[in-house]
C-alpha positions as CSV (number, residue, x, y, z in Angstrom):
1,X,58.8,17.3,-26.5
2,X,60.2,20.0,-24.2
3,X,63.0,20.1,-21.6
4,X,60.4,19.4,-18.9
5,X,59.2,16.4,-20.9
6,X,62.7,15.1,-21.0
7,X,63.0,15.4,-17.2
8,X,59.8,13.5,-16.7
9,X,60.8,10.7,-19.1
10,X,64.3,10.5,-17.4
11,X,62.6,9.9,-14.1
12,X,60.7,6.9,-15.4
13,X,61.8,3.6,-16.8
14,X,60.7,4.5,-20.3
15,X,62.6,2.7,-23.1
16,X,61.8,5.1,-25.9
17,X,61.1,8.8,-26.4
18,X,59.4,10.2,-29.4
19,X,60.5,13.3,-31.4
20,X,57.8,14.4,-33.8
21,X,59.1,15.8,-37.0
22,X,55.8,15.5,-38.8
23,X,53.7,18.7,-39.1
24,X,51.7,18.9,-35.9
25,X,51.5,20.9,-32.6
26,X,54.3,18.8,-31.3
27,X,56.7,19.2,-34.3
28,X,60.3,19.9,-33.5
29,X,63.3,20.7,-35.6
30,X,66.8,19.2,-35.7
31,X,68.4,21.7,-33.3
32,X,65.7,21.2,-30.6
33,X,65.9,17.4,-31.1
34,X,69.7,17.4,-30.5
35,X,69.3,19.6,-27.4
36,X,66.6,17.3,-26.0
37,X,68.6,14.2,-26.8
38,X,71.6,15.6,-25.0
39,X,69.5,15.9,-21.9
40,X,67.9,12.5,-22.2
41,X,69.1,9.5,-20.3
42,X,71.4,7.7,-22.8
43,X,69.6,4.4,-22.1
44,X,66.4,5.9,-23.6
45,X,66.4,5.6,-27.4
46,X,64.8,8.3,-29.6
47,X,62.2,7.7,-32.2
48,X,61.6,10.1,-35.0
49,X,58.0,10.3,-36.0
50,X,57.4,11.0,-39.7
51,X,54.4,11.1,-42.0
52,X,55.1,10.7,-45.7
53,X,58.7,11.8,-45.3
54,X,61.5,11.3,-47.8
55,X,64.7,9.2,-47.3
56,X,67.1,12.2,-47.4
57,X,65.3,14.1,-44.6
58,X,65.1,11.0,-42.3
59,X,68.7,10.0,-43.0
60,X,69.9,13.5,-42.2
61,X,68.3,13.4,-38.8
62,X,69.8,10.0,-38.1
63,X,73.2,11.1,-39.4
64,X,73.1,14.1,-37.1
65,X,72.5,11.8,-34.1
66,X,69.0,13.1,-33.4
67,X,67.2,9.7,-33.7
68,X,67.8,6.0,-33.2
69,X,64.6,4.7,-34.8
70,X,62.2,6.0,-37.5
71,X,58.5,5.6,-37.0
72,X,56.8,5.9,-40.5
73,X,53.1,6.8,-40.8
74,X,51.2,6.9,-44.0
75,X,51.7,4.7,-47.1
76,X,55.2,3.2,-46.5
77,X,57.2,1.9,-49.4
78,X,59.2,-1.2,-48.5
79,X,62.1,0.2,-50.5
80,X,62.2,3.2,-48.2
81,X,62.2,1.0,-45.2
82,X,65.1,-1.1,-46.6
83,X,67.1,2.0,-47.6
84,X,66.8,3.4,-44.1
85,X,67.8,0.0,-42.6
86,X,70.8,-0.1,-45.0
87,X,72.3,3.0,-43.4
88,X,71.8,1.6,-39.9
89,X,68.4,3.0,-38.9
90,X,65.8,0.7,-37.3
91,X,62.2,1.3,-38.6
92,X,58.7,1.1,-37.2
93,X,56.0,0.8,-39.8
94,X,52.6,2.0,-38.6
95,X,49.4,0.4,-39.7
96,X,46.7,2.9,-39.0
97,X,43.2,1.3,-38.6
98,X,44.2,-1.7,-40.6
99,X,45.7,-5.1,-40.2
100,X,49.4,-5.5,-39.8
101,X,51.2,-6.7,-42.9
102,X,53.6,-9.4,-41.5
103,X,55.6,-9.3,-44.7
104,X,56.8,-5.7,-44.0
105,X,60.6,-5.5,-43.9
106,X,60.3,-3.0,-40.9
107,X,62.0,-3.9,-37.6
108,X,58.8,-3.2,-35.6
109,X,55.2,-3.2,-36.6
110,X,52.7,-0.8,-35.0
111,X,48.9,-0.9,-34.9
112,X,47.5,2.6,-34.3
113,X,44.1,4.3,-34.3
114,X,45.5,7.5,-35.7
115,X,48.5,9.8,-35.2
116,X,47.9,11.0,-31.6
117,X,44.1,11.2,-32.1
118,X,43.4,9.7,-28.7
119,X,41.0,7.2,-30.2
120,X,41.1,3.8,-28.7
121,X,41.3,0.7,-30.9
122,X,38.9,-2.2,-30.5
123,X,41.3,-4.3,-28.4
124,X,41.8,-7.9,-29.5
125,X,44.9,-10.2,-29.3
126,X,47.6,-9.0,-31.7
127,X,49.3,-11.4,-34.0
128,X,52.4,-13.0,-32.5
129,X,55.1,-12.3,-35.1
130,X,58.9,-12.8,-35.4
131,X,59.4,-9.0,-34.9
132,X,58.1,-6.8,-32.1
133,X,54.5,-5.5,-32.4
134,X,53.6,-2.1,-30.9
135,X,50.2,-1.1,-29.7
136,X,49.2,2.6,-29.9
137,X,46.0,4.6,-29.9
138,X,44.0,6.0,-27.0
139,X,46.2,4.5,-24.3
140,X,46.3,6.2,-20.9
141,X,47.6,5.3,-17.5
142,X,44.2,4.0,-16.5
143,X,43.7,1.7,-19.5
144,X,47.2,0.5,-20.5
145,X,47.3,-2.5,-18.2
146,X,44.0,-3.8,-19.6
147,X,45.1,-3.1,-23.1
148,X,48.3,-5.1,-22.6
149,X,46.5,-8.1,-21.0
150,X,44.0,-8.2,-23.9
151,X,46.4,-7.5,-26.9
152,X,49.7,-8.8,-25.6
153,X,51.9,-6.3,-27.5
154,X,55.7,-6.3,-27.2
155,X,55.7,-2.5,-26.8
156,X,53.1,0.2,-26.1
157,X,53.2,3.8,-27.4
158,X,51.5,6.8,-25.9
159,X,51.2,10.5,-26.8
160,X,48.0,12.4,-26.1
161,X,47.2,9.9,-23.3
162,X,49.9,11.5,-21.1
163,X,48.8,15.1,-21.7
164,X,46.9,17.7,-19.7
165,X,45.7,20.8,-21.5
166,X,47.7,19.8,-24.6
167,X,51.1,19.4,-22.8
168,X,52.9,16.4,-21.5
169,X,52.1,15.8,-17.8
170,X,54.9,14.4,-15.7
171,X,52.5,12.6,-13.3
172,X,50.7,11.0,-16.3
173,X,53.9,9.9,-17.9
174,X,55.1,8.3,-14.7
175,X,51.8,6.6,-14.0
176,X,51.6,5.3,-17.6
177,X,55.1,3.8,-17.5
178,X,54.6,2.3,-14.1
179,X,51.3,0.7,-15.1
180,X,52.6,-0.6,-18.4
181,X,55.7,-2.1,-16.9
182,X,53.8,-3.6,-14.0
183,X,51.6,-5.9,-16.1
184,X,52.3,-9.6,-15.8
185,X,51.1,-11.7,-18.7
């Protein structure tokens, strides 16, 4: 995420903004996350995206005020989830190309096709659980409404689906949020 991305997100009615701390082309460090969060509308919560990260690293980012929620990709130990929750952090557990484990202690459960791969899942109704279910994977402004109608998630997540030439596109961000929030189920 960049300063321009923050401006685009602020202009929408987005609920969450992701800060990628996992190694990738979008990876940011603590100083950049704090700078971006300072510019972000305070009503938009920040989600730290991690792959196989340790407790101390995630907790340090939370303690610094960079993130409100941790999104955990990869094999996620329930003990790690509970330790993060014990310090006040909410947790999203990601289930990549596999069924959601409803027994997970995480606060949110996400089904994804693969860490910003742009691959679309085979859409089918998601399980209705006690905790929010998030749909990710291949979503764009043009398909998000259909995906919501079919899967009925509580939340949708997007990354590469709002990019042009590898960078976040303000028009695509705006259209995605508008189309997602405009669905009536």
